[in-house]
C-alpha positions as CSV (number, residue, x, y, z in Angstrom):
1,M,-112.3,-29.6,-65.9
2,R,-110.6,-26.4,-66.8
3,N,-111.7,-24.6,-70.0
4,P,-109.0,-25.7,-72.5
5,K,-109.2,-22.4,-74.4
6,T,-108.6,-20.4,-71.2
7,F,-105.8,-22.7,-70.2
8,L,-104.1,-22.3,-73.6
9,V,-104.3,-18.5,-73.5
10,L,-103.0,-18.4,-69.9
11,A,-100.1,-20.7,-70.7
12,I,-99.0,-18.4,-73.6
13,L,-99.3,-15.3,-71.5
14,F,-97.4,-16.9,-68.6
15,V,-94.5,-17.5,-71.0
16,I,-94.6,-14.2,-72.8
17,L,-95.4,-11.6,-70.2
18,P,-92.6,-12.0,-67.6
19,G,-90.0,-10.5,-70.0
20,S,-92.4,-8.3,-71.9
21,F,-93.8,-5.6,-69.6
22,S,-92.3,-2.9,-71.7
23,I,-94.5,-4.2,-74.6
24,A,-97.7,-3.4,-72.6
25,Q,-96.4,0.2,-72.2
26,D,-95.5,0.7,-75.9
27,S,-98.2,0.3,-78.4
28,E,-95.8,0.2,-81.3
29,K,-93.9,-2.7,-79.8
30,S,-97.2,-4.4,-78.9
31,E,-97.9,-4.6,-82.6
32,K,-94.7,-6.5,-83.1
33,A,-95.0,-8.8,-80.0
34,V,-92.8,-11.8,-80.3
35,T,-94.2,-15.3,-80.7
36,L,-93.1,-18.4,-78.8
37,K,-91.7,-20.1,-81.9
38,A,-89.8,-17.0,-82.8
39,V,-88.2,-16.9,-79.3
40,V,-86.9,-20.4,-79.5
41,A,-86.0,-19.9,-83.2
42,E,-83.8,-22.6,-84.6
43,R,-82.9,-24.2,-81.3
44,F,-86.0,-26.5,-81.2
45,K,-89.6,-26.6,-82.2
46,I,-92.3,-25.8,-79.7
47,G,-95.6,-27.6,-79.3
48,V,-98.9,-27.7,-77.4
49,G,-101.5,-30.3,-76.5
50,V,-105.1,-29.5,-77.5
51,S,-108.4,-31.3,-78.3
52,E,-109.9,-31.4,-81.8
53,Q,-112.7,-29.1,-80.4
54,V,-110.2,-26.4,-79.5
55,L,-108.4,-26.7,-82.9
56,S,-111.7,-26.4,-84.8
57,D,-112.3,-22.9,-83.2
58,P,-110.9,-20.4,-85.8
59,A,-109.7,-18.0,-83.1
60,C,-107.9,-20.8,-81.2
61,A,-106.4,-22.2,-84.4
62,E,-105.0,-18.8,-85.3
63,L,-103.5,-18.4,-81.8
64,I,-102.0,-21.9,-82.0
65,N,-100.6,-21.4,-85.5
66,K,-99.1,-18.1,-84.4
67,H,-97.1,-19.6,-81.5
68,F,-96.6,-23.3,-82.1
69,Q,-95.2,-25.7,-84.7
70,I,-96.2,-29.1,-83.2
71,L,-99.6,-30.4,-82.0
72,T,-100.3,-33.3,-79.6
73,P,-103.9,-34.5,-79.4
74,E,-105.2,-34.5,-75.8
75,N,-107.4,-37.6,-75.9
76,C,-108.7,-38.6,-79.3
77,M,-105.8,-40.9,-80.2
78,K,-105.5,-42.6,-76.8
79,P,-106.3,-46.4,-77.0
80,Q,-109.6,-46.2,-75.2
81,A,-110.9,-43.5,-77.5
82,I,-109.7,-44.9,-80.8
83,H,-110.1,-48.7,-80.1
84,P,-113.1,-49.2,-77.8
85,A,-113.4,-52.9,-78.7
86,E,-111.2,-55.5,-80.3
87,D,-113.1,-55.4,-83.5
88,Q,-114.2,-51.8,-83.3
89,W,-112.3,-48.6,-84.2
90,N,-113.4,-45.0,-83.8
91,F,-111.3,-42.7,-86.0
92,A,-113.7,-39.8,-86.3
93,A,-112.2,-37.5,-83.8
94,S,-108.6,-38.4,-84.6
95,D,-109.2,-38.0,-88.3
96,S,-110.7,-34.5,-87.6
97,F,-107.6,-33.6,-85.5
98,V,-105.2,-34.7,-88.2
99,A,-107.1,-32.8,-90.9
100,L,-107.2,-29.6,-88.9
101,A,-103.5,-29.9,-88.0
102,K,-102.7,-30.3,-91.7
103,Q,-104.8,-27.3,-92.6
104,N,-102.7,-25.2,-90.3
105,D,-99.4,-26.7,-91.5
106,L,-98.6,-28.1,-88.0
107,E,-96.6,-31.2,-87.2
108,I,-98.3,-34.0,-85.2
109,V,-97.2,-36.1,-82.3
110,G,-99.3,-39.3,-82.2
111,H,-100.3,-39.7,-78.6
112,C,-100.4,-42.3,-77.5
113,L,-100.1,-45.9,-78.7
114,V,-99.9,-47.7,-75.4
115,W,-101.0,-46.2,-72.0
116,A,-99.7,-48.4,-69.3
117,N,-102.5,-47.7,-66.8
118,D,-105.3,-50.2,-66.0
119,D,-107.8,-47.3,-65.4
120,Q,-107.1,-46.1,-68.9
121,T,-107.2,-49.5,-70.6
122,S,-110.4,-51.0,-72.0
123,E,-111.6,-54.3,-70.4
124,W,-111.4,-56.2,-73.7
125,M,-107.6,-55.7,-73.7
126,K,-107.2,-57.3,-70.3
127,V,-109.2,-60.5,-70.7
128,E,-109.6,-63.5,-73.0
129,G,-112.9,-64.5,-74.6
130,D,-113.8,-66.6,-71.6
131,G,-113.2,-63.7,-69.2
132,K,-109.9,-65.1,-67.8
133,P,-106.9,-62.7,-67.6
134,V,-105.3,-62.2,-71.0
135,S,-102.3,-64.4,-71.8
136,R,-98.9,-62.9,-72.5
137,E,-99.1,-64.0,-76.2
138,K,-102.5,-62.6,-76.7
139,L,-101.7,-59.3,-75.0
140,L,-98.6,-58.8,-77.1
141,S,-100.5,-59.7,-80.3
142,R,-103.2,-57.1,-79.4
143,I,-100.6,-54.4,-78.8
144,E,-98.9,-55.2,-82.1
145,T,-102.3,-55.0,-84.0
146,H,-103.2,-51.8,-82.3
147,V,-99.9,-50.0,-82.9
148,A,-99.7,-51.2,-86.5
149,T,-103.3,-50.1,-87.3
150,V,-102.9,-46.6,-85.8
151,V,-99.4,-45.9,-87.1
152,N,-100.4,-47.1,-90.6
153,R,-103.4,-44.8,-90.6
154,Y,-101.5,-41.7,-89.6
155,G,-98.0,-42.5,-90.6
156,S,-97.9,-39.9,-93.3
157,S,-99.1,-37.2,-90.9
158,A,-97.4,-37.9,-87.6
159,T,-93.7,-37.1,-87.5
160,M,-93.4,-38.3,-83.9
161,W,-95.1,-40.9,-81.7
162,D,-95.6,-41.2,-78.0
163,V,-95.2,-45.0,-78.3
164,V,-95.6,-45.9,-74.6
165,N,-97.0,-43.6,-72.0
166,E,-96.4,-43.6,-68.2
167,A,-95.1,-47.1,-67.7
168,L,-93.1,-46.4,-64.6
169,S,-94.4,-46.3,-61.0
170,D,-94.2,-43.2,-58.7
171,G,-92.3,-42.8,-55.5
172,D,-91.2,-46.0,-53.8
173,Q,-93.9,-48.2,-55.4
174,G,-91.4,-50.3,-57.4
175,Y,-90.1,-50.0,-60.9
176,L,-92.8,-50.5,-63.5
177,R,-96.4,-49.3,-62.9
178,D,-98.6,-52.1,-61.7
179,S,-100.7,-52.9,-64.7
180,I,-102.0,-55.7,-66.9
181,F,-99.1,-54.9,-69.2
182,S,-96.3,-55.2,-66.7
183,K,-97.9,-58.1,-64.7
184,T,-98.4,-60.1,-67.9
185,T,-95.2,-59.3,-69.9
186,G,-92.7,-57.3,-67.8
187,I,-91.1,-54.8,-70.2
188,D,-91.7,-56.9,-73.2
189,Y,-94.9,-55.0,-74.1
190,I,-92.8,-51.8,-74.3
191,E,-90.3,-53.5,-76.6
192,I,-93.0,-54.9,-78.9
193,A,-94.7,-51.5,-79.1
194,F,-91.5,-49.7,-80.1
195,R,-90.5,-52.4,-82.6
196,T,-93.9,-52.4,-84.2
197,A,-94.0,-48.6,-84.4
198,R,-90.6,-48.6,-86.0
199,K,-91.6,-51.2,-88.6
200,H,-94.6,-49.1,-89.7
201,A,-93.1,-45.7,-89.2
202,P,-89.4,-46.0,-90.1
203,N,-88.8,-42.3,-90.3
204,S,-90.8,-41.0,-87.3
205,L,-89.3,-40.0,-83.9
206,L,-90.3,-42.7,-81.4
207,I,-90.8,-41.4,-77.8
208,Y,-91.1,-42.8,-74.4
209,N,-93.4,-40.4,-72.5
210,D,-93.7,-39.9,-68.7
211,Y,-94.3,-37.3,-66.0
212,N,-92.5,-36.2,-62.8
213,C,-89.2,-36.7,-64.6
214,H,-87.6,-33.9,-62.5
215,I,-87.9,-36.0,-59.4
216,P,-84.7,-37.9,-58.7
217,G,-86.3,-41.3,-58.0
218,K,-88.5,-41.2,-61.1
219,R,-85.6,-40.0,-63.2
220,A,-83.5,-42.9,-62.0
221,K,-86.3,-45.3,-63.1
222,I,-86.5,-43.7,-66.5
223,I,-82.7,-44.0,-67.0
224,K,-82.9,-47.7,-65.9
225,L,-85.8,-48.4,-68.3
226,L,-84.1,-46.7,-71.3
227,T,-80.8,-48.4,-70.6
228,E,-82.5,-51.8,-70.5
229,L,-84.4,-51.1,-73.7
230,K,-81.3,-49.8,-75.5
231,D,-79.3,-52.9,-74.3
232,R,-82.0,-55.0,-76.0
233,G,-81.7,-52.9,-79.2
234,V,-85.2,-51.4,-78.9
235,P,-85.6,-48.4,-81.2
236,V,-86.4,-45.7,-78.6
237,D,-85.3,-42.3,-80.0
C-alpha cells in the first residue's frame, strides 16, 4: 500500500507545480505560494480523503489545513470497520477522526453508510440467524438501523454523507452491481438508505458516490439510477 503521507504530498505538488515553476525561481514568491483552497476561492470547497493516522500527525494536519476545507475518512467510517457485528459497534477510530477534523476546523464527509460490494460487507449483514440468506425485510431493517445509528452519532459533525457507495456495475456487466443488496432488494436498499439519512440528517448534503464516472457507459448507468431515484422522490442531493 502506498504511504498515505507521500501520496498526499505528491497530490498537492502535482496540482500546484505545473503552473508555478516561476515560484521555484523566486524565493520571495515562494514565501507567498498559493494554496489549493485559495486557487478555487469562492467557486467551491476542496477536500481530501485521509486516515485518522495521517490526520493525527501534526505536520500532515498542518499541510491538510493549509490546502483543504473538507475531509473524507478513508476507511474508519465504512460499515465493516464501524459495525463488525449486528450487536457490536466500533467507534474509536471514527470518533478520533471527527475530533481531529474539528480541532482543525475542517468539514467532514461521512463515508460511507452503505457500500454495495459483497467483498466489503460483513457476513452477518448477509445472512439470517440460521445461516440462510437474509430476507428483504431483514436486510432493509439492518440498513435502516445502521444508517440511523451512524448519522445520529455524527450528525452534528458531518455536513455531507456518502450515503450509498459504488452500487453500479462496470462495463457491460449489467445495471446494478451484483451484491446481496441488489439481489435481495433491487434498488430499494438505496432508497431506504437515503430516506433514513434524510430523516436523521435533514440539513446535510446526501451524496451517491461512484467511480469511473467519466466512462460513457458508467455515466449512463448513473443517470439512469439517479433518474429512477428522483422519480421515486428519493432525497438524493
